[in-house]
C-alpha positions as CSV (number, residue, x, y, z in Angstrom):
1,M,0.0,0.0,0.0
2,R,2.8,2.3,0.8
3,N,4.5,1.9,-2.6
4,T,1.3,2.8,-4.4
5,A,1.0,6.0,-2.4
6,R,4.6,6.9,-3.3
7,T,4.0,6.1,-6.9
8,R,0.9,8.3,-7.0
9,M,2.7,11.1,-5.3
10,T,5.6,10.9,-7.7
11,L,3.2,10.8,-10.7
12,A,1.4,13.8,-9.3
13,V,4.6,15.8,-8.8
14,A,5.9,14.9,-12.3
15,T,2.6,15.8,-13.9
16,A,2.5,19.2,-12.1
17,A,6.1,19.9,-13.2
18,L,5.3,19.0,-16.8
19,V,2.2,21.2,-16.8
20,A,4.2,24.1,-15.3
21,L,6.9,23.7,-17.9
22,G,4.4,23.4,-20.7
23,A,2.6,26.6,-19.6
24,E,5.9,28.4,-19.3
25,A,7.0,27.3,-22.8
26,A,3.6,28.3,-24.2
27,T,3.9,31.8,-22.8
28,A,7.5,32.2,-23.8
29,N,6.8,31.3,-27.4
30,A,3.6,33.4,-27.7
31,A,3.7,36.2,-30.2
32,P,3.9,39.7,-28.6
33,A,0.8,41.8,-28.9
34,A,0.9,44.0,-32.0
35,A,1.4,47.7,-31.2
36,P,-0.8,50.2,-33.2
37,D,0.9,51.2,-36.4
38,P,2.4,54.8,-36.1
39,A,2.2,57.3,-38.9
40,P,3.4,55.8,-42.2
41,V,7.0,56.5,-43.1
42,A,8.1,57.3,-46.6
43,V,10.6,54.8,-48.0
44,A,13.0,55.8,-50.7
45,P,13.1,53.5,-53.7
46,A,16.2,51.3,-54.0
47,P,18.8,52.5,-56.5
48,P,19.1,50.5,-59.7
49,A,21.5,47.6,-59.6
50,A,24.8,48.7,-61.3
51,E,26.1,45.2,-61.7
52,A,24.5,41.8,-61.9
53,I,24.8,39.3,-59.1
54,S,26.8,36.2,-59.9
55,P,25.0,32.9,-59.5
56,I,28.2,31.2,-58.5
57,P,28.9,31.6,-54.8
58,A,32.3,32.8,-53.6
59,A,34.8,30.1,-52.9
60,T,35.1,29.2,-49.2
61,P,38.5,28.8,-47.8
62,I,39.6,25.2,-47.0
63,D,41.0,24.5,-43.6
64,A,42.9,21.3,-44.2
65,Q,44.1,20.8,-40.7
66,T,40.6,21.0,-39.3
67,D,39.4,18.5,-41.9
68,I,42.3,16.1,-41.0
69,N,41.5,16.4,-37.3
70,N,37.8,15.8,-37.9
71,A,38.7,12.7,-40.0
72,L,41.0,11.3,-37.3
73,N,38.4,12.0,-34.6
74,Q,35.8,10.1,-36.7
75,A,38.2,7.1,-37.1
76,G,38.9,7.2,-33.4
77,N,35.2,7.1,-32.7
78,E,34.7,4.1,-34.9
79,F,37.6,2.3,-33.2
80,M,36.2,3.0,-29.7
81,L,32.7,1.9,-30.8
82,G,34.1,-1.3,-32.2
83,A,36.3,-1.9,-29.1
84,T,33.4,-1.2,-26.7
85,A,31.1,-3.6,-28.5
86,G,33.8,-6.2,-28.7
87,T,34.6,-5.8,-25.0
88,M,31.0,-6.4,-24.1
89,A,30.6,-9.4,-26.3
90,G,34.0,-10.8,-25.3
91,G,33.0,-10.5,-21.6
92,V,29.8,-12.5,-22.1
93,I,31.4,-15.1,-24.3
94,G,34.4,-15.3,-21.9
95,L,32.1,-15.9,-18.9
96,V,30.2,-18.7,-20.6
97,A,33.2,-20.3,-22.3
98,G,35.3,-20.1,-19.1
99,C,32.6,-21.7,-17.0
100,A,32.2,-24.5,-19.6
101,I,35.9,-25.1,-20.0
102,G,36.4,-25.1,-16.2
103,A,33.6,-27.6,-15.7
104,V,35.0,-29.9,-18.5
105,V,38.6,-29.7,-17.3
106,G,37.3,-30.4,-13.7
107,M,39.6,-28.1,-11.9
108,I,39.0,-27.5,-8.2
109,G,35.7,-25.7,-8.0
110,G,34.9,-26.5,-11.6
111,C,33.1,-23.6,-13.2
112,I,34.2,-20.8,-10.8
113,P,37.9,-20.5,-11.7
114,G,37.1,-20.8,-15.4
115,L,34.4,-18.2,-15.1
116,G,36.9,-15.7,-13.5
117,L,39.6,-16.4,-16.1
118,G,37.1,-16.1,-19.0
119,A,35.8,-12.8,-17.5
120,A,39.3,-11.4,-17.3
121,I,40.6,-12.5,-20.7
122,G,37.4,-12.4,-22.8
123,P,36.9,-8.6,-22.9
124,I,40.5,-8.0,-23.9
125,I,40.3,-10.4,-26.8
126,G,36.9,-9.2,-27.9
127,G,38.0,-5.6,-27.8
128,V,41.0,-6.3,-29.9
129,V,39.3,-8.6,-32.4
130,V,36.5,-6.1,-33.1
131,G,38.1,-2.8,-32.4
132,V,41.3,-3.0,-34.5
133,P,39.5,-3.9,-37.8
134,A,36.9,-1.1,-37.1
135,G,39.8,1.4,-36.5
136,L,41.7,0.4,-39.6
137,A,38.5,0.7,-41.7
138,G,37.9,4.2,-40.2
139,L,41.4,5.3,-41.0
140,A,41.1,4.0,-44.6
141,Q,37.8,5.8,-45.0
142,A,39.4,9.0,-43.6
143,Y,42.3,8.7,-46.0
144,D,40.1,8.2,-48.9
145,T,37.9,11.1,-48.0
146,L,40.8,13.5,-47.5
147,H,42.6,12.3,-50.6
148,A,39.4,12.7,-52.8
149,A,39.1,16.3,-51.4
150,G,42.7,17.0,-52.4
151,E,43.7,17.8,-48.9
152,I,46.3,15.1,-48.8
153,S,48.1,13.4,-51.7
154,A,49.5,10.0,-52.3
155,P,53.2,9.7,-51.8
156,Q,55.3,10.4,-54.9
157,P,57.6,7.7,-56.1
158,I,61.3,8.3,-55.7
159,L,62.9,8.7,-59.1
160,P,66.6,7.8,-59.7
């Protein structure tokens, strides 16, 4: 009975907070009342255009170092995502496999020592097996992108 009273109280407070925030947002986004229009003001006509506007936009400067840093950050993010997923999967697989191997080998305690060993080694192996290929693929993609943009070039062969 006590938990339902707490749940109802929490729900009531959360609802009141949401209603208050909604009302505040509605009043903050409301359009201001229009003031009466003062006397009309004469506007001078625009002078005729002396030169035509070019449809081609002006070239933007390229900051190669920022693009290189962004590409390396993206490759690092891909490596860390792969390493994290591999660590999680390796931990689970290490637990299960370690327990099974410990039970089959029949060491003292059976599953428990294998479980501990699998939990220690599995995440390391999983992180390396999944993270390194993801990082290499991210670096290859970064190189291809920067090379296609002309910000880095392929090494020139050494001529005799």
